[in-house]
C-alpha angles and dihedrals in degrees: 000000000000118000102236101185100046116115101156125051117194120196132195110227113210114061090005109062102352112059097232097176095053094043092045092052091052090048094054091049088053098048093044087054093047092051094039094237113164098220129141101235095208091056092045093050094047088060098033100052099064090041090051093049091052093050091048088054089053089047092052089050091052091242095124134023129237095261092053092047093052094048102037097048089059096038093051092048095050090047091050094053092042094240113151114223132154125246088243090059092045091053091047091048089050091055094042091048091061091044096051097035092074092053091070115072111181113153128196116268112276094018095124092039093054094043090051089049095049102038098078093053107031141042106244125210142173128226112184139171092200124118111285095228092055106039099067091047091051091054095043094049092047089049096234103112093097092064094066130078094195138014118202117194124192093228091056092043092049094230137060134236127300088039106106090224093073092049092048089047090053092048091050091049090050094044087235137137125220095244091061096041135090128195120208119190145133100235113086095198101039103034107024105034091036094054094040090054092065095042102265122141114244143203121191116220094215100181090143092058096234119173100258130174109283093226090065116092108236142177132197094201126038091231088067089070086083087075089066106028 
């Protein structure tokens, strides 16, 4: 069913439009090569990805800071695979990861198609918890910045999704009200519950096929958003 009252569509960036997992995997391959580390990237990633997700949850909940997140997610992974590496190398890898990550620009299938479809009829916006120094470069290098009227970053807002402050900050920046706004994102806690809590409509981008509440509108492919917008 089409959403008749929606005028503003807010997107998450990582894991929603920008294919974080693919770009991150390519980044690790690159920095392991640069630092001549003999690590099987598939093994590393299988251990790293759940560790990283857990630290991002702690980061959203203000339980760790950015510096700790960037160091500990690597340290814990190296420890888990019993690969000896110095703190100096971990810190250099952490910096180089952010540097190289923005040089890869894979988007999810149908990203450009759906943005072209929505742009003539809606104001489009971004709300992201990602690091401020990286997010703009990701969008610029993927050539999608021009689709969006506003970009709200958690570091600039001072809080992270699902905190209602960042959603209200984004709405104010966009000159929008909740009743005319829709949030689209992959993270049930941060994007969906956060936006719902302030009265926004929501659609879960459930590409990972998680078991989500059935009352939540959800799509597996971005092109399916045309069923609602």
